[in-house]
C-alpha positions in Angstrom: 1.1 -4.5 -29.7 3.7 -3.2 -31.0 3.7 -5.8 -33.7 0.2 -5.4 -34.3 0.7 -1.2 -34.5 3.7 -2.0 -37.5 1.0 -4.4 -38.9 -1.8 -2.0 -38.9 -0.4 1.5 -39.1 -3.4 3.6 -40.5 -5.6 1.8 -37.6 -6.3 4.9 -34.9 -7.3 2.2 -32.4 -4.3 -0.2 -32.6 -1.9 2.9 -32.3 -4.2 4.4 -29.5 -4.1 0.7 -27.4 0.0 0.3 -28.2 0.2 3.8 -26.6 -1.7 3.0 -23.6 -0.2 -0.4 -23.0 3.2 1.4 -23.5 1.9 4.1 -20.3 0.8 1.4 -17.9 3.9 -0.3 -18.4 5.7 3.6 -18.1 7.1 3.2 -21.0 5.9 6.7 -21.2 8.3 8.3 -23.6 7.6 5.0 -26.1 4.1 5.7 -25.8 4.0 9.3 -27.2 4.2 8.6 -31.1 1.6 6.2 -30.7 -0.5 8.6 -29.1 0.3 11.0 -31.4 -0.3 9.2 -34.4 -4.0 7.6 -33.0 -4.7 11.0 -32.9 -3.6 12.1 -35.9 -5.4 9.6 -38.0 -8.6 10.1 -35.8 -10.4 7.6 -33.1 -13.9 7.0 -33.9 -14.7 6.5 -30.3 -14.8 9.9 -28.3 -14.3 8.7 -25.2 -10.9 6.8 -26.7 -10.4 10.1 -28.4 -10.6 11.9 -25.1 -8.7 8.8 -22.8 -6.0 9.4 -25.9 -5.6 13.6 -25.4 -5.2 12.9 -21.8 -3.0 10.2 -22.2 -0.8 11.8 -24.2 -0.7 15.7 -22.2 0.0 13.7 -18.9 2.6 11.7 -20.5 4.5 15.1 -21.5 4.0 16.2 -18.2 5.3 13.9 -16.9 8.1 13.6 -19.0 8.8 17.4 -18.1 7.4 18.8 -21.4 5.0 21.0 -19.9 4.2 23.4 -22.9 3.1 20.1 -25.0 1.7 19.0 -22.3 -1.0 22.2 -22.0 -1.2 22.5 -25.7 -2.7 18.5 -25.7 -4.5 19.0 -22.3 -5.9 22.3 -23.3 -6.9 21.0 -26.8 -8.6 17.8 -25.4 -10.6 20.0 -22.8 -12.0 22.1 -25.4 -13.3 19.1 -27.5 -14.7 17.3 -24.3 -15.7 19.9 -21.6 -17.3 17.7 -19.8 -14.3 15.4 -19.4 -13.5 17.5 -15.9 -10.3 14.7 -16.1 -8.3 17.4 -18.0 -8.9 19.9 -15.3 -7.0 18.0 -13.2 -3.9 17.5 -15.7 -4.0 20.4 -16.2 -4.1 22.1 -12.9 -0.9 19.6 -12.6 1.2 21.1 -15.8 0.1 24.7 -14.5 1.6 24.2 -11.1 4.7 22.7 -12.9 5.2 25.8 -14.6 4.5 28.2 -12.1 0.8 29.2 -12.0 -0.1 28.1 -8.9 -3.1 30.5 -9.1 -4.5 29.3 -12.5 -4.1 25.4 -11.2 -5.6 26.5 -7.9 -8.3 27.9 -9.3 -8.8 24.9 -11.8 -9.1 22.8 -9.0 -11.1 24.9 -6.7 -13.4 24.7 -9.3 -13.9 21.7 -10.4 -14.4 20.3 -6.3 -17.2 23.0 -6.0 -18.8 21.7 -9.1 -18.1 17.4 -8.7 -18.3 17.2 -4.7 -20.9 14.9 -3.0 -19.6 15.8 0.0 -22.2 17.5 2.3 -19.8 19.7 4.1 -18.3 20.9 0.7 -21.7 21.2 -0.9 -23.0 23.5 1.7 -19.9 26.0 1.0 -19.8 25.7 -3.0 -21.1 29.3 -3.6 -18.2 30.1 -1.2 -16.0 28.0 -3.2 -16.5 28.7 -6.5 -16.3 32.5 -5.4 -12.8 32.1 -4.0 -11.8 29.9 -6.9 -12.2 33.4 -8.9 -10.2 35.8 -6.4 -7.7 33.3 -4.6 -5.2 36.3 -4.2 -7.5 38.6 -3.0 -7.5 40.6 0.3 -10.4 41.9 2.1 -9.9 44.7 4.7 -10.7 43.3 8.3 -12.4 45.5 10.9 -10.0 48.4 11.6 -10.5 49.0 15.8 -8.1 51.8 15.6 -10.8 54.4 14.2 
């Protein structure tokens, strides 16, 4: 694939495939330039493009480059809002940079929106509400009156 990527440097699809293979082999650092080039060239298949954004963002995160991970994942999330995997990887990135409340909010909303589990579905409204109010404390009954 490296040879083919060198022979076809203007093929976004070949660059993307080279990135994905490197990623699967655990060669994340080597995958980055291929992901970047595939996105810069423009992938024609929207699913490939979404997966390239997700792959690059996830790879940046595993390499500890959290700001680039956030940037790429936010961009992909904006372009592909129905691709909910971005929320998961963005939540992990936010956790890595100490933004735990936002990370939790994203995951709770994802669970509320996508779970088919009957017990979760029964509490969907409450989960979505608490996702937006995760740090709020409600005063309890006070028997000291």
